[in-house]
C-alpha positions as CSV (number, residue, x, y, z in Angstrom):
1,M,64.4,64.3,145.3
2,K,64.6,62.8,148.7
3,L,63.1,63.6,152.1
4,S,65.1,65.4,154.7
5,P,67.5,63.1,156.6
6,L,66.1,64.6,159.8
7,S,62.7,63.1,158.9
8,V,64.0,59.7,160.0
9,P,64.6,60.5,163.7
10,Y,61.5,62.7,163.8
11,R,59.2,60.0,162.5
12,V,60.9,57.4,164.8
13,A,60.2,59.7,167.8
14,Q,56.6,60.2,166.6
15,K,55.9,56.5,166.5
16,A,58.0,55.6,169.5
17,G,55.6,57.3,171.8
18,S,53.2,54.3,171.7
19,L,56.1,52.0,172.5
20,L,57.1,54.0,175.5
21,F,53.5,54.0,176.7
22,S,53.4,50.2,176.3
23,L,56.7,50.0,178.3
24,V,55.3,52.1,181.1
25,I,52.1,50.0,181.3
26,L,54.2,46.9,181.3
27,L,56.4,48.0,184.2
28,F,53.6,49.3,186.4
29,T,50.9,46.8,185.7
30,G,52.3,43.6,184.3
31,A,55.7,43.3,185.9
32,T,54.4,41.4,189.0
33,G,52.4,39.0,186.9
34,L,55.3,38.2,184.6
35,V,57.7,37.6,187.4
36,E,55.2,35.3,189.2
37,A,54.5,33.3,186.0
38,F,57.9,33.2,184.3
39,G,60.3,34.5,186.9
40,A,62.8,37.3,186.1
41,S,63.4,35.8,182.6
42,G,59.7,36.6,181.7
43,L,60.2,40.3,182.4
44,L,63.5,40.4,180.5
45,L,61.8,38.6,177.6
46,A,59.1,41.3,177.5
47,L,61.6,44.1,177.6
48,G,63.6,42.4,174.9
49,G,60.5,42.3,172.7
50,L,60.0,46.0,173.1
51,V,63.6,46.7,172.2
52,A,63.3,44.5,169.1
53,L,60.2,46.5,168.1
54,G,62.1,49.7,168.5
55,V,64.9,48.4,166.3
56,A,62.4,47.3,163.7
57,L,60.8,50.7,163.8
58,V,64.1,52.4,163.2
59,G,64.9,50.0,160.4
60,Y,61.5,50.6,158.8
61,E,61.9,54.4,158.9
62,V,65.4,54.2,157.4
63,A,64.0,52.0,154.5
64,Y,61.1,54.3,154.1
65,Y,63.4,57.3,153.7
66,Q,65.6,55.5,151.2
67,R,62.8,54.3,149.0
68,Y,60.7,57.6,149.0
69,E,61.3,59.8,146.0
70,Y,59.5,62.6,144.4
71,E,60.0,64.6,141.2
72,L,58.4,67.8,139.8
73,T,58.1,67.4,136.1
74,A,56.8,69.9,133.5
75,D,53.2,68.8,133.9
76,T,53.0,66.3,136.8
77,F,54.2,65.8,140.4
78,D,55.4,62.2,140.8
79,I,55.8,60.3,144.0
80,R,57.3,56.9,144.4
81,S,57.1,55.3,147.8
82,G,56.7,52.1,149.7
83,V,58.8,49.7,151.7
84,F,57.2,46.3,151.2
85,S,55.0,47.3,148.2
86,R,56.0,50.1,145.8
87,R,53.4,52.8,144.9
88,T,53.8,55.3,142.1
89,R,51.5,58.3,141.8
90,E,51.4,61.0,139.1
91,I,49.4,64.1,140.0
92,P,48.7,66.5,137.1
93,L,49.8,70.0,138.1
94,A,46.6,71.4,136.6
95,R,44.6,69.5,139.3
96,I,46.7,70.7,142.2
97,Q,44.7,73.3,144.0
98,N,46.8,74.1,147.1
99,V,50.3,73.3,148.3
100,D,50.1,73.8,152.1
101,I,53.0,73.8,154.5
102,R,52.6,72.8,158.2
103,R,55.2,73.1,161.0
104,N,54.9,72.6,164.7
105,V,57.3,73.8,167.3
106,V,59.7,70.8,167.1
107,Q,59.6,70.9,163.3
108,R,60.5,74.6,163.2
109,F,63.4,73.8,165.5
110,L,64.6,71.1,163.2
111,D,63.8,73.3,160.1
112,I,61.6,70.6,158.5
113,A,58.0,70.8,157.3
114,A,55.1,68.7,156.2
115,V,53.7,69.4,152.7
116,D,50.1,68.6,151.8
117,F,48.8,68.7,148.2
118,E,45.1,69.3,147.7
119,T,43.5,68.7,144.3
120,A,40.3,70.1,142.8
121,G,37.1,68.5,144.2
122,G,39.0,66.5,146.9
123,S,37.7,66.5,150.4
124,E,41.0,65.3,151.9
125,T,44.7,65.5,151.1
126,E,45.6,64.0,147.8
127,A,49.3,63.5,148.7
128,A,51.5,64.4,151.7
129,I,55.3,64.6,152.1
130,R,56.6,63.8,155.6
131,F,59.1,65.6,155.9
132,V,61.4,68.0,153.8
133,S,63.4,71.0,154.7
134,F,61.4,74.3,155.0
135,S,63.3,75.8,152.1
136,E,62.5,72.8,149.9
137,A,58.8,73.0,150.9
138,K,58.7,76.7,149.9
139,R,60.5,75.8,146.6
140,L,57.8,73.2,145.8
141,Q,55.0,75.6,146.6
142,R,56.6,78.3,144.4
143,D,57.6,76.1,141.5
144,I,54.3,74.3,141.2
145,G,52.6,77.7,141.1
146,R,54.9,78.9,138.4
147,R,54.6,75.8,136.2
148,K,50.8,75.9,136.5
149,R,51.0,79.5,135.1
150,G,53.4,78.3,132.4
151,D,56.4,80.2,133.7
152,A,59.9,78.8,133.4
153,D,61.7,78.0,136.7
154,D,64.8,79.9,135.6
155,D,62.8,83.0,134.3
156,E,63.8,85.7,136.7
157,S,61.0,87.9,135.5
158,A,58.5,85.3,136.8
159,T,59.5,86.0,140.4
160,D,56.4,86.1,142.5
161,E,55.6,89.6,143.6
162,T,53.9,89.5,147.0
163,D,51.8,92.4,148.3
164,L,50.8,92.3,151.9
165,L,47.0,92.8,152.2
166,F,46.4,92.2,155.9
167,A,48.5,91.5,159.1
168,L,46.9,90.8,162.4
169,S,48.3,93.1,165.1
170,D,48.6,92.1,168.7
171,R,45.6,94.3,169.7
172,E,43.5,92.7,167.0
173,L,44.6,89.2,168.1
174,A,43.5,90.0,171.6
175,L,40.2,91.2,170.3
176,V,39.8,88.0,168.2
177,G,40.2,86.0,171.5
178,L,37.9,88.2,173.6
179,L,35.1,88.2,170.9
180,S,35.4,84.4,170.3
181,F,33.2,81.8,171.9
182,D,33.8,78.1,171.4
183,L,30.5,76.4,172.3
184,R,31.7,72.9,171.1
185,V,32.7,71.9,174.7
186,P,29.6,72.4,176.8
187,G,29.0,68.6,176.8
188,L,32.4,68.1,178.3
189,V,31.9,70.8,180.9
190,A,28.4,69.4,181.8
191,F,30.0,66.0,182.3
192,L,32.8,67.3,184.5
193,A,30.4,69.5,186.5
194,S,27.6,66.9,186.8
195,S,28.8,66.1,190.3
196,S,28.2,69.7,191.4
197,V,24.6,69.0,192.4
198,P,25.3,66.3,195.0
199,I,28.3,68.2,196.3
200,L,26.2,71.3,196.7
201,S,23.5,69.3,198.3
202,S,25.8,67.8,200.9
203,A,27.4,71.2,201.6
204,I,24.0,73.0,202.1
205,P,21.8,70.3,203.7
206,S,19.1,72.8,204.6
207,L,18.2,73.4,201.0
208,S,15.6,71.1,199.3
209,G,16.6,69.0,196.3
210,L,14.7,71.2,193.9
211,T,16.5,74.3,195.1
212,V,19.9,72.6,194.8
213,L,18.9,71.5,191.3
214,A,18.0,75.0,190.3
215,V,21.2,76.6,191.8
216,G,23.3,73.8,190.4
217,G,21.8,74.4,186.9
218,L,22.6,78.1,187.1
219,L,26.2,77.5,188.2
220,L,26.6,74.9,185.5
221,A,25.3,77.3,182.8
222,A,27.7,80.0,184.1
223,A,30.6,77.5,184.0
224,V,29.7,76.4,180.5
225,L,29.8,80.0,179.3
226,L,33.0,80.9,181.1
227,F,34.8,77.8,180.0
228,S,33.6,78.2,176.4
229,W,34.9,81.8,176.4
230,V,38.3,80.7,177.8
231,V,38.5,77.9,175.2
232,G,37.5,80.3,172.4
233,I,40.3,82.7,173.5
234,T,42.9,79.9,173.6
235,V,41.9,78.5,170.2
236,A,41.8,81.9,168.6
237,V,45.3,82.8,169.8
238,L,46.7,79.4,168.8
239,N,45.2,79.5,165.3
240,Y,45.7,83.2,164.4
241,Y,48.9,84.2,166.1
242,G,51.1,86.0,163.5
243,F,48.4,86.0,160.8
244,R,49.5,87.5,157.5
245,L,47.6,87.6,154.2
246,S,49.4,88.5,151.0
247,Q,48.5,88.6,147.3
248,T,50.4,87.3,144.3
249,T,49.4,87.3,140.7
250,D,46.9,84.5,140.9
251,E,46.4,83.5,144.5
252,L,46.2,84.6,148.1
253,R,48.8,83.4,150.6
254,Y,48.5,83.2,154.3
255,E,50.6,82.4,157.4
256,R,49.1,81.7,160.8
257,G,49.5,79.7,164.0
258,L,51.5,79.7,167.2
259,V,52.1,76.0,168.0
260,Q,51.2,74.6,164.6
261,R,52.3,77.1,161.9
262,Y,50.4,77.0,158.6
263,D,51.6,78.4,155.3
264,G,49.1,78.0,152.5
265,S,47.6,79.5,149.4
266,I,44.0,80.2,148.2
267,P,43.9,80.3,144.3
268,F,41.5,82.9,143.0
269,E,40.0,80.6,140.4
270,K,39.1,78.1,143.2
271,V,37.2,80.6,145.4
272,Q,33.5,79.6,145.6
273,T,32.0,81.9,148.2
274,L,33.0,84.9,150.3
275,T,31.3,85.0,153.7
276,V,31.3,88.0,156.1
277,E,30.6,86.7,159.7
278,D,29.8,88.6,162.8
279,N,28.0,88.2,166.1
280,P,26.3,90.7,168.4
281,L,29.5,91.6,170.2
282,K,31.3,92.1,166.9
283,R,28.5,94.2,165.5
284,R,28.4,96.3,168.7
285,F,32.0,97.3,168.2
286,G,32.0,97.4,164.4
287,Y,34.1,94.3,163.7
288,A,33.6,91.3,161.3
289,T,35.4,88.2,159.9
290,L,36.0,87.4,156.3
291,V,35.9,83.7,155.3
292,I,36.9,82.4,151.9
293,E,35.3,79.1,150.9
294,T,37.1,77.0,148.3
295,A,36.3,73.8,146.5
296,G,38.9,71.9,148.6
297,Y,39.7,72.4,152.3
298,A,41.9,74.5,154.4
299,P,44.7,73.0,156.5
300,G,44.0,72.7,160.2
301,Q,40.3,72.4,159.6
302,G,40.0,68.6,160.0
303,G,40.0,67.9,156.3
304,S,36.3,68.7,155.7
305,Y,35.9,72.4,156.4
306,G,36.3,74.0,153.0
307,S,37.1,77.5,154.2
308,E,39.8,79.7,155.5
309,A,39.6,82.9,157.5
310,A,41.1,85.5,155.2
311,V,40.6,88.2,157.8
312,P,40.1,86.8,161.4
313,L,38.9,90.1,162.7
314,A,38.9,93.7,161.4
315,R,36.7,96.7,161.1
316,V,33.6,96.1,158.9
317,D,34.6,98.6,156.3
318,R,38.1,97.0,156.0
319,V,36.6,93.5,155.7
320,L,34.1,94.6,153.0
321,G,36.9,96.5,151.2
322,L,39.1,93.4,151.0
323,A,36.2,91.2,150.0
324,R,35.4,93.6,147.1
325,D,39.1,93.5,146.1
326,I,38.8,89.7,145.8
327,D,35.5,89.8,143.9
328,A,33.9,93.2,143.2
329,F,30.3,93.6,144.3
330,G,28.1,96.6,145.1
331,E,26.5,97.9,148.2
332,F,24.1,95.5,149.8
333,D,20.4,96.3,149.5
334,F,18.7,93.3,151.0
335,E,15.2,92.1,150.2
336,R,13.8,90.7,153.5
337,P,11.2,88.1,153.9
338,P,7.5,89.2,154.2
339,K,6.9,90.8,157.6
340,R,4.0,88.5,158.2
341,I,6.6,85.7,158.7
342,R,7.5,87.3,162.1
343,R,4.3,85.8,163.4
344,R,5.6,82.4,162.4
345,Y,8.8,83.0,164.4
346,V,6.7,84.1,167.4
347,G,4.8,80.9,167.2
348,R,8.0,78.8,167.1
349,Y,9.3,80.6,170.3
350,L,5.9,80.1,172.0
351,I,6.0,76.3,171.3
352,A,9.6,76.1,172.7
353,L,8.6,78.1,175.8
354,G,5.6,75.9,176.3
355,V,7.7,72.7,176.2
356,I,10.1,74.2,178.8
357,L,7.1,75.2,181.1
358,V,5.6,71.7,180.8
359,A,8.9,70.1,181.7
360,L,9.4,72.4,184.7
361,Y,5.9,71.8,185.9
362,S,6.3,68.0,185.6
363,V,9.5,68.1,187.6
364,N,7.9,70.3,190.2
365,Y,4.9,68.0,190.5
366,A,7.0,64.9,190.7
367,L,9.1,66.3,193.5
368,G,6.1,67.6,195.3
369,G,7.5,71.1,195.4
370,S,5.8,74.5,195.3
371,Y,8.3,76.4,193.3
372,P,7.5,79.0,190.6
373,W,7.8,76.6,187.6
374,Y,6.2,79.4,185.5
375,A,9.2,81.7,186.0
376,P,10.5,81.3,182.4
377,A,7.2,82.9,181.2
378,I,8.9,86.2,182.1
379,V,10.5,86.2,178.7
380,L,7.1,86.1,177.0
381,P,7.2,89.9,176.2
382,L,10.6,89.4,174.6
383,L,9.4,86.9,172.0
384,P,8.1,89.4,169.5
385,I,11.4,91.3,169.8
386,A,13.4,88.1,169.1
387,A,11.1,87.3,166.1
388,H,11.7,90.8,164.7
389,Y,15.5,90.5,164.9
390,K,15.4,87.1,163.4
391,W,13.4,88.6,160.5
392,K,15.6,91.6,160.3
393,H,18.8,89.6,159.8
394,R,17.5,87.6,156.9
395,G,17.4,88.6,153.3
396,Y,18.9,88.3,149.8
397,W,20.2,90.7,147.1
398,L,21.1,90.3,143.5
399,D,23.5,92.4,141.4
400,D,24.8,91.8,137.9
401,R,27.3,89.1,138.9
402,H,26.3,87.8,142.4
403,I,23.7,86.6,144.7
404,V,24.2,87.7,148.3
405,T,22.3,86.1,151.2
406,R,22.2,86.9,154.9
407,N,21.0,84.8,157.8
408,G,21.5,84.5,161.5
409,F,21.5,86.8,164.6
410,W,23.9,85.2,167.0
411,T,26.2,84.2,164.2
412,R,25.2,86.3,161.2
413,Q,26.6,85.1,157.8
414,T,26.5,87.3,154.7
415,R,27.4,85.0,151.7
416,V,28.5,86.4,148.4
417,V,28.2,83.8,145.6
418,P,29.1,84.6,141.9
419,Y,26.6,83.2,139.5
420,H,29.1,81.1,137.6
421,R,29.9,79.2,140.9
422,I,26.4,78.0,141.3
423,Q,26.0,74.2,140.8
424,T,22.4,73.7,142.0
425,V,19.4,75.9,142.8
426,I,17.0,74.2,145.2
427,D,13.5,75.5,145.9
428,T,12.0,73.9,149.0
429,Q,8.9,74.2,151.1
430,T,8.1,72.6,154.4
431,I,4.5,71.8,155.4
432,F,4.7,74.8,157.7
433,Q,6.1,77.1,155.0
434,R,3.2,76.1,152.7
435,R,0.8,77.4,155.3
436,W,2.5,80.7,155.4
437,R,2.9,80.8,151.6
438,V,6.7,81.1,151.8
439,A,9.6,79.0,150.5
440,T,13.4,78.8,150.7
441,V,15.8,79.0,147.8
442,T,19.2,77.4,148.4
443,V,22.2,78.1,146.2
444,D,24.6,75.2,146.2
445,T,28.3,75.6,145.3
446,A,31.3,73.2,145.1
447,G,32.5,74.3,148.5
448,S,32.9,71.6,151.2
449,R,30.7,73.5,153.5
450,S,27.8,72.5,151.3
451,L,28.0,69.0,152.8
452,A,27.1,70.5,156.1
453,A,24.0,72.3,154.7
454,R,25.5,75.7,155.1
455,D,24.9,77.0,151.6
456,A,23.7,80.5,150.7
457,A,19.9,80.5,151.1
458,A,17.1,83.0,150.8
459,V,14.9,81.8,153.6
460,D,11.2,82.3,154.1
461,I,10.6,84.5,151.1
462,D,7.2,84.7,149.4
463,R,6.3,81.5,147.4
464,D,5.9,83.3,144.1
465,E,9.0,85.3,144.7
466,A,10.9,82.1,145.3
467,K,9.9,80.8,141.9
468,R,11.0,84.0,140.2
469,L,14.3,84.0,142.1
470,R,15.0,80.4,141.1
471,A,14.3,81.1,137.4
472,T,16.4,84.3,137.5
473,L,19.3,82.4,139.0
474,E,19.1,79.7,136.4
475,T,19.1,82.3,133.6
476,R,21.9,84.4,135.1
477,L,24.0,81.2,135.6
478,Q,23.8,80.3,132.0
479,E,24.5,83.9,130.9
480,A,27.6,84.0,133.2
481,L,28.9,80.7,131.9
482,V,28.5,81.8,128.3
483,A,30.3,85.1,129.1
484,R,33.2,83.2,130.7
485,R,33.6,80.9,127.8
486,R,33.7,83.8,125.4
487,E,36.2,85.5,127.6
488,A,38.4,82.4,127.8
489,A,38.2,82.1,124.0
490,R,39.3,85.7,123.6
491,D,42.2,85.1,126.0
492,D,43.3,82.0,124.1
493,A,43.2,84.0,120.9
494,S,45.2,86.9,122.3
495,G,47.7,84.8,124.2
496,P,48.4,84.6,128.0
497,S,47.4,87.6,130.0
498,A,48.3,88.8,133.4
499,G,46.2,87.4,136.3
500,S,43.6,89.5,138.0
501,L,42.5,89.8,141.5
502,D,38.9,89.3,140.3
503,V,37.6,85.9,141.0
504,A,35.6,86.1,137.8
505,G,38.8,85.6,135.9
506,G,39.0,81.9,136.8
507,D,40.0,79.1,134.6
508,A,38.0,77.7,131.7
509,D,38.1,74.2,133.0
510,A,36.3,75.2,136.2
511,T,33.8,77.0,134.0
512,D,33.0,73.8,132.0
513,T,32.7,71.8,135.2
514,D,30.3,74.3,136.7
515,A,28.3,74.4,133.5
516,T,27.9,70.6,133.5
517,D,27.0,70.5,137.2
518,A,24.7,73.5,137.2
519,E,22.3,72.4,134.6
520,S,20.3,70.3,137.0
521,S,18.2,72.4,139.5
522,D,16.2,70.6,142.0
523,S,12.9,71.3,143.6
524,S,11.9,69.2,146.7
525,D,8.4,70.5,146.7
526,S,6.5,67.8,145.0
527,S,3.2,69.6,145.3
528,E,4.4,72.4,142.9
529,P,4.2,72.0,139.1
530,S,7.3,71.1,137.3
531,P,9.5,74.2,136.7
532,T,9.3,76.1,133.5
533,P,12.3,76.8,131.3
534,P,14.4,79.7,132.7
535,E,13.4,82.2,130.0
536,S,9.7,81.6,130.3
537,A,9.8,81.4,134.1
538,A,11.5,84.7,134.3
539,S,9.1,86.3,131.9
540,N,6.1,84.9,133.6
541,G,7.5,86.1,136.9
542,S,7.9,89.6,135.7
543,E,4.2,89.6,134.8
544,C,3.0,88.5,138.2
545,T,1.9,91.1,140.7
546,D,3.1,90.4,144.2
547,D,0.2,91.9,146.1
548,S,0.6,89.5,149.0
549,R,4.3,90.2,149.6
550,H,3.8,93.2,151.9
551,S,0.1,93.6,152.1
552,D,0.3,93.0,155.8
553,D,3.5,95.0,156.3
554,S,2.9,98.4,157.7
555,D,5.6,99.0,160.3
556,V,8.9,100.5,159.4
557,D,12.2,99.2,160.8
558,S,15.4,101.0,161.5
559,T,18.9,99.6,161.0
560,D,21.7,99.8,163.5
561,D,24.9,98.5,162.1
562,P,27.2,99.3,159.1
563,M,26.1,96.4,157.0
564,D,22.4,97.5,157.2
565,E,23.1,101.1,155.9
566,D,21.4,100.6,152.6
567,V,18.5,98.3,153.6
568,A,15.0,99.7,153.2
569,D,12.0,98.1,154.6
570,E,9.6,98.8,151.8
571,R,10.3,97.6,148.3
572,S,8.6,98.7,145.1
573,P,8.1,96.2,142.3
574,D,10.3,98.1,140.0
575,R,13.3,98.7,142.4
576,G,15.6,97.2,139.7
577,N,17.8,94.7,141.5
578,G,15.5,91.8,142.5
579,P,14.1,89.0,140.4
580,D,10.9,91.0,139.6
581,S,13.0,93.3,137.4
582,V,14.6,90.6,135.3
């Protein structure tokens, strides 16, 4: 098969931009020098060189089109390309994870598309086709999925049946924008607004330098927030315009984007983690976002962000319902950290506040002013409240098939990780955590987000409880892998069966990989004894009494959002769904 003939002029136009830029620079900056040095012939020679480069570019793209071929065989996708040196690649269909289609406005007008192939375990695109017709791109996406399932291309009964799960309405799109803040640009805003202080100083000469600095800082902070909000609205609308999520036999398919249109798939057997995200505004109005993390990466996320928003914004009950359709789990009943840890959070905030006060006092002293540098101390009564909410929005919960963790107040993330997706269980203690007799248990999966240290984690739980939790996770991981291998053996014996929406019905190859990777669990606390085997650790943990867990916890907290409905503050040792009951 060949590329679309329209790919030639489009690729030429893409690369000709740099030549046009060079021509403009030549005409407006170098023309006078060339004329003075070589006369009119020098300028003509330079223009002739640019024309020759343009002709060479067109010739190269024509040769690239003629020498680029691809073929979809029974078990591989083959690509042969190269103008000066030939390159042949054979990609096994079993390793292809996603076939993603991208189209910008011009490509949609020309009815062409870029096709990206992601393979299991890859952090970037394995192969890319630039460009084929949109109908051909959809055929590749469809036929690769069929052949991976073992269906024949001419089997009419194998036609993909697609059920629409979610479509983002215009009202919901507006809410996505209004509730989105993109704080990645404050540095740019600060740079652009850095001249505001001298401008303000010259406009209001009667004010002292310190007053101008304070007023300018407030205006700059307001500008950062406003600009970040506007950028968040713009990015949300561009990314999620026309968002649709549908379901086939063995994968989720999505479409989204205004300027750049994405059309991709999320195979169920590649799903690593489900994450429900919200922030104070979303919680106030009862909304949340569902993010699906896979072992590869999602298109449009820069090649390293292994997740895709399955639901950009919807009511919390709708988000949780869809998440349970993808991978069934029960009602959350989080085990929070010991309440004594709130004193540690207050200490952190006091240190931060002290640093700010010292800095303001130093500035005031250096400028010889008499300004209330101690004004930030007004937030002192709020520090215990902030510590309480930090504690309140942390916790973990176990059911028969998952570990669920929750962390964050401004951006709260509730992560659902099936046991069989666990690759490493890490038990860590900082020097400060040792003083408070707490630890953090991190659950690592194959998702790319793991590289950014954004794994599921039970943070600041009691030290003994952390040991029991780690041993429990190791035991349940092995049990889950054994159960999946038995299920795969039964499926092989009974023949191919229909796919299921349940993520637990993944492929046996992924199970074997997870089993190999998950057998090494790390502990970065060198002061602790070496871990005991999972069975003995779990049994020893069940015999321990956890008198220190809530010995200093006497107050009772209330919950205020739908995801906190089933959370109780006091836990009994035999409550039945924590590591103590294993």
